[in-house]
N, C-alpha and C positions, 0 to 999 in steps of 0.2 A: 146981757151976758148969758152965755149958754150954761145952764145949770146941769146938763146931762153928761158932763165929762166923766169918762171912766177913771177910777182911782189909779194912781200910778202903780205899775208892777214893780214889786220889790226885787231887786237883783239878788239871787241866791248867793252869788259870789261875794256880795258886799257884806261887810261886817254889821251885825246888829249892835245895839247899844251895849250888850254884854261882851261883844268882841267875838261871838261864835255864830257861824252861818247855820241855816236850817239843815243843810246837808251834813255839815260837820257834827251838828248835834245828834242827828240820827245815827251817824256812824259810831259816835261814842257810846250811844245807848246799846247798839248791837254788839259791840265789842265787850261792854260790861256784862251784858246778858250771857254771852257765850262763856265768859270767865266764870260766872256764877254757876253755870250748868256743868262745866268740866271740872271745877274744883273738887266736888265730892268724889267724882270718878277717879281722878288722879290720886286723891288722898287715900281712897279705898284700895286702889291697886298697890299703892306703897305699903299700906297696912298688911295686905295679903302676902306680899313678898317678905315682909319682916316677920310675919307670924308663922310662916311655913318653911323653916329651914330644912335642908335635905336630911332625910332619915339616915341615921347611922346604924349599921347592922350590929345586933347584940349577939356575941358569940359566947358559947359555953361548952364545957366538957360533957360529952355524951358517951356512955358505954353501951354498946349494942352487942348482943349475942346472936350471931348469924351463922346458921348451919353448924352449931356447936362450938364456934370459936368466938372469943370476946375481942371486940375492937374498941379502942379508945380514940374518940374523934373530937377535935375542937372545931365546931361548926356554928354557922348562923342558926340561931334558935328557930328560924322560920323554915329551915330545910325540911322538905318532906321526906318520908321514909324512902320513897321511890328514888329521889335524887341522891339521897345518902348512899343507897345501894349502888346506883349506877356511877355516880361521880366521885364519891369518897372511898368506896370499897371495891371499885372496878368489877362489879357484878352486873354485866349488861344483859344477862338472861331475862331479867324482869323488864318488860317493855313499857315504853311510854307511848301510849296511843292518844286518847283524847285529853288526858291530864285533867279530866273533870269527873272521874268516877262513873263514866257512862259506858265504857267499852270492855272493861275487865282485863285488859292486856297486862295490867300492873299487879294482878292478884298474887299475893304471897300468903303464907300461913303464919299466924302469930298465936303461939300456944295451941297449935293444932287447928285453929279456926281461920277461915279465909277472910281476907280484907283487901280493899283497894288501897295499895300503898301510896297512891297519889293524893289521897284525901286525909292523910294523917301525918303529923310531925314526927320526925325521928326521935326527938327528945321525949316523946310520950311513951316510948317503948323500952326504956331502960329496965332491965330485969326480965323482960319477956324473951321467949324462945322464938326466934324468927327463922323461918325456913323458906328458901327460895328454890327455884328450879334447879340451881346448881347443887343443892343439898339433898335432893331426893334419892339420887343413885348412891349405891355403896361401892365405891371404886368403879370397876368395870361392870358391875351388876346393876342393871336398870331397875328402877322402881317398877312394881307391877303395872302401875298406871301408864308409865312411859312405854313399857313393852306392849301394852294393849293398844295404845295410840298408834304405834308402828304396825302392829298386826292388822288393825282394822283401817289403816290408811286414813286416820282421823284428822288430817290436816292437808293443806295444799301449799300456800305460801309460807306458812309456819310462823308468821309474826305473832299471832294470837295464841299459839300453842303453849308456851310456858304458863301463861295465865289460865288457859283452859285446863291444863294438867293440874296445876296447883288448886284450882277451884274444884276439880273433880276429886282430888284427894281429900279436900275439906268436906266435900259432899258426902263421901263415904264415912268420914269420921262422925259427921252429924247423925247419920243413921236414919234420915227421914225419907229417903227415896225408896219407894216400894214398887212403883210402876214406871213405865216409859214416860208417862205424862208427868210424874213427879220429877224425873230427871230433867226433862225439858224445862219445867217451871223453875226448878232450883238452879239450873245452869243458865237461865235467861239473862243474867247480868254479864255474861261473857259472849261478846259478839264475834262471829266468824264471817268476815266479808266474802270468803270463798265459798261459804255455804256447805261446809262438811258436817252439818249438824247430825244427820242420821248416823254417820260413822262414829261421831263422838259419843252418841248415846250407846251404840253397840260396845264401844270400848269400856265405858263406865259400867255397863251391865255385866260384862265379863268379870271385871274386878270385884264388883259388888257381890256376885254370886259365888265367888271362890270361898 
């Protein structure tokens, strides 16, 4: 008798004693593993959706004194002073440039001091005296700084000009500018993309020396 017969090859399609083929067993293991892997992810996604409902705006009554007039507004508490002036009070003279406090186009005066109105909430300024470019002139009589900007041609496109003028008025109020270098340094937060800086300095010098 030949004792070197190879063992019979098991047919993978045939059922084992447990009724499951090798291929079927491996398939079941793979499916079960995928389920265990995805289950935490699906559960976590569901929890994130349930835990982050859409934010509802919180509105409140805000009283602002702008250019000598009081305005009562019902607005979202997150409204910036810049947006309140432009959108709620229809005062577009204050410009929105970078909206990140880097260009100075939104400069207004609060209690005589210059601030970037895009970086502060309107609700923070109840009781303050807010002055915008619209409030500098007295009727048909220009503010001295406005007249000086016209005289020295201290603008080109004009987009930054309201912020430049408000900042220049605040600069004079502060009383720190003694030299041309002081003016340039203290006005450095107001960007003029047209490059009218020297003319701006000349305009400020004229008003400062009056």
